[in-house]
C-alpha positions in Angstrom: 0.0 0.0 0.0 1.1 3.6 -0.5 0.8 6.7 1.6 -2.9 7.7 2.0 -4.3 4.4 0.9 -6.8 2.5 3.1 -8.3 -0.9 3.7 -11.4 -2.2 5.5 -13.8 -0.3 3.3 -15.5 -3.4 2.0 -16.5 -4.4 5.5 -17.8 -1.0 6.3 -19.8 -0.6 3.1 -21.2 -4.1 2.9 -21.2 -5.2 6.5 -19.4 -8.4 5.7 -16.3 -10.0 7.3 -12.9 -8.8 6.2 -11.8 -9.7 2.8 -8.0 -9.2 3.2 -5.2 -9.3 5.6 -2.6 -6.5 5.7 0.9 -6.8 7.1 3.2 -3.9 7.5 6.9 -4.3 6.7 7.7 -0.8 8.0 6.5 1.7 10.5 2.9 2.5 9.9 0.4 4.9 11.3 -3.1 3.4 11.4 -6.5 4.6 12.5 -9.8 2.8 13.0 -13.3 3.7 12.0 -16.2 1.9 13.7 -19.4 1.2 11.8 -21.2 3.6 14.1 -18.8 6.5 13.3 -18.9 5.5 9.6 -22.7 5.9 9.7 -22.4 9.3 11.4 -19.9 10.4 8.7 -22.4 9.2 6.0 -25.0 11.5 7.4 -22.7 14.5 6.9 -21.2 13.2 3.6 -23.8 11.0 1.8 -21.7 10.8 -1.4 -18.9 9.0 0.5 -20.4 5.6 0.2 -20.8 6.0 -3.6 -17.2 7.0 -3.9 -16.1 4.0 -1.8 -18.3 1.7 -3.9 -16.8 3.0 -7.1 -13.3 2.4 -5.6 -14.4 -1.2 -4.7 -15.8 -1.8 -8.2 -12.4 -1.2 -9.7 -10.7 -4.0 -7.7 -9.5 -6.7 -10.1 -8.3 -9.5 -8.0 -8.6 -13.2 -9.0 -11.1 -14.2 -6.3 -13.4 -11.3 -7.1 -13.4 -12.1 -10.8 -14.1 -15.8 -10.0 -17.1 -15.0 -7.7 -18.6 -12.4 -10.1 -18.3 -14.9 -13.0 -20.1 -17.5 -10.9 -22.9 -15.1 -9.9 -23.2 -13.8 -13.5 -23.6 -17.4 -14.8 -26.9 -17.8 -12.9 -29.6 -16.9 -15.3 -31.7 -15.1 -12.6 -28.9 -12.6 -11.9 -28.1 -11.8 -15.6 -28.7 -8.2 -16.4 -28.6 -6.9 -12.8 -26.5 -3.8 -12.1 -23.0 -3.7 -10.7 -24.2 -2.5 -7.3 -26.5 -5.5 -6.9 -23.8 -7.9 -8.0 -21.4 -6.5 -5.4 -24.2 -6.7 -2.7 -24.7 -10.3 -3.6 -21.0 -11.1 -3.7 -20.1 -9.6 -0.3 -23.2 -11.0 1.4 -22.5 -14.6 0.4 
């Protein structure tokens, strides 16, 4: 990760368990954001969640591609939007 990057946003946005593990090889400064505080921030900045989702949509890891391909292969889910696909994926 680089300066200013973050992790844990998927869990905050979708309410799922963590999807990654991060290990620091050097000195790092970290902060935590609880779900309660995140909800309070959304009240003040409602566009934040959309920005985070757009960031999440751009992830291109192997596991995400695999899961989305599996969901998309189900006829019932064909033609649904990206937001709904991600909701399904992170709530499985």
